[in-house]
C-alpha positions as CSV (number, residue, x, y, z in Angstrom):
1,M,-38.0,101.1,92.9
2,E,-36.7,98.1,94.8
3,R,-38.1,94.6,94.1
4,V,-38.6,91.8,96.5
5,P,-36.8,88.7,95.3
6,V,-38.7,85.5,94.7
7,L,-36.6,82.4,95.0
8,K,-37.6,78.8,93.8
9,I,-36.8,76.0,96.2
10,G,-38.1,72.7,94.8
11,D,-41.8,73.1,94.4
12,I,-42.0,76.2,96.6
13,L,-41.5,79.9,96.0
14,L,-39.8,81.7,98.8
15,V,-40.4,85.4,99.3
16,S,-38.3,87.0,102.0
17,I,-39.4,90.6,102.6
18,Q,-36.3,92.5,103.8
19,I,-37.3,96.0,102.7
20,D,-40.1,98.5,103.8
21,M,-43.3,97.4,102.0
22,E,-44.2,100.6,100.4
23,D,-47.4,100.4,98.3
24,Q,-45.7,100.2,94.9
25,V,-43.3,97.5,96.1
26,A,-46.3,95.5,97.5
27,L,-48.2,95.8,94.2
28,Q,-45.1,94.8,92.2
29,L,-44.6,91.8,94.4
30,Q,-48.2,90.6,93.7
31,E,-47.4,90.8,90.0
32,D,-44.0,89.2,90.2
33,L,-45.3,86.3,92.3
34,A,-48.2,85.6,90.0
35,D,-45.9,85.5,87.1
36,R,-43.4,83.1,88.9
37,I,-46.2,80.8,90.0
38,V,-47.4,80.4,86.4
39,A,-43.8,80.1,85.0
40,T,-42.6,77.5,87.5
41,G,-45.8,75.6,88.2
42,C,-45.0,75.7,91.9
43,H,-47.7,74.7,94.4
44,G,-46.5,76.4,97.5
45,V,-45.6,80.1,98.4
46,I,-43.8,81.0,101.6
47,I,-43.7,84.7,102.5
48,D,-41.2,85.5,105.2
49,I,-42.1,88.7,107.0
50,S,-39.7,88.3,110.0
51,A,-37.8,91.5,109.0
52,L,-41.0,93.6,109.1
53,D,-41.4,95.6,112.3
54,I,-44.7,97.1,111.1
55,V,-47.5,95.9,108.8
56,D,-50.2,98.5,107.9
57,S,-53.7,97.7,106.6
58,F,-52.5,98.0,103.0
59,V,-49.7,95.5,103.4
60,G,-52.1,93.2,105.3
61,R,-54.7,93.4,102.5
62,T,-51.9,92.8,100.0
63,L,-50.8,89.6,101.7
64,A,-54.5,88.5,101.6
65,T,-54.7,89.3,97.9
66,I,-51.4,87.5,97.2
67,A,-52.8,84.4,98.9
68,S,-56.0,84.7,96.8
69,I,-54.1,85.0,93.6
70,S,-51.9,82.1,94.5
71,R,-54.9,79.9,95.4
72,V,-56.5,80.7,92.0
73,L,-53.2,79.6,90.4
74,D,-53.2,76.4,92.4
75,A,-50.6,77.4,95.0
76,E,-51.0,77.4,98.8
77,T,-49.6,80.4,100.8
78,V,-48.0,80.3,104.2
79,V,-46.8,83.5,105.9
80,V,-43.8,82.9,108.3
81,G,-41.9,84.9,110.8
82,M,-44.7,87.1,112.0
83,R,-43.6,89.1,115.0
84,P,-46.0,89.4,118.0
85,A,-46.3,93.2,117.5
86,V,-47.3,92.6,113.8
87,A,-49.9,89.9,114.8
88,I,-51.4,92.3,117.4
89,T,-51.5,95.1,114.8
90,L,-53.3,92.9,112.2
91,V,-55.8,91.9,114.8
92,E,-56.4,95.5,116.0
93,L,-56.9,96.5,112.3
94,G,-59.5,93.7,111.9
95,L,-57.5,91.9,109.2
96,S,-58.1,88.2,109.4
97,L,-56.0,87.4,106.4
98,P,-58.4,84.9,104.8
99,G,-56.7,82.1,102.9
100,I,-53.4,82.6,104.6
101,R,-51.9,80.0,106.9
102,T,-49.0,80.9,109.3
103,A,-46.0,79.2,110.7
104,L,-43.3,80.4,113.1
105,N,-40.4,80.1,110.6
106,V,-39.5,79.0,107.1
107,E,-38.6,75.5,108.1
108,L,-42.1,74.9,109.7
109,G,-43.7,76.6,106.7
110,M,-42.0,74.2,104.3
111,A,-43.0,71.3,106.4
112,M,-46.6,72.5,106.4
113,L,-46.6,72.7,102.6
114,A,-44.9,69.3,102.2
115,Q,-47.8,67.7,104.2
116,D,-50.2,69.1,101.6
117,E,-48.5,67.5,98.6
118,P,-50.3,64.5,97.0
119,E,-48.7,61.1,97.1
120,P,-46.8,60.4,93.9
121,E,-48.3,57.8,91.6
122,P,-46.6,54.4,91.5
123,V,-44.3,54.0,88.6
124,G,-45.1,51.2,86.1
125,G,-48.9,51.3,86.3
126,E,-51.1,49.2,88.6
127,E,-49.8,46.5,90.8
128,E,-50.9,42.9,90.3
129,P,-53.1,41.6,93.2
130,V,-51.3,39.0,95.3
131,A,-53.1,35.6,95.3
132,T,-53.6,34.0,98.7
133,S,-54.5,30.3,99.2
């Protein structure tokens, strides 16, 4: 069985689905991704589906489940590269994909996740207040 590779880029895991999402592949991806989120402590997941011509109800539900698992593990999910035909199919199937945000491409998905990152704490503790006269 083929596996979908999960790449780490900074604080983001990138999943680029380039093969047909058969049921067993989709289930394995769920497991692999959950393991990588825990192992890396990443707080963002981007799933690139630009190579998929068709998404059936099982794959749609799997994407929603992946987003739910990621959220429980403190990672935000963004699906990128959705083709118009795939979007239409998901709507026609009644799949709203709860918990999943979308972006047109990987670059925009990374920017979306970067906006969600908390500001880093200042190094060296609290700053001294400036006295004014």
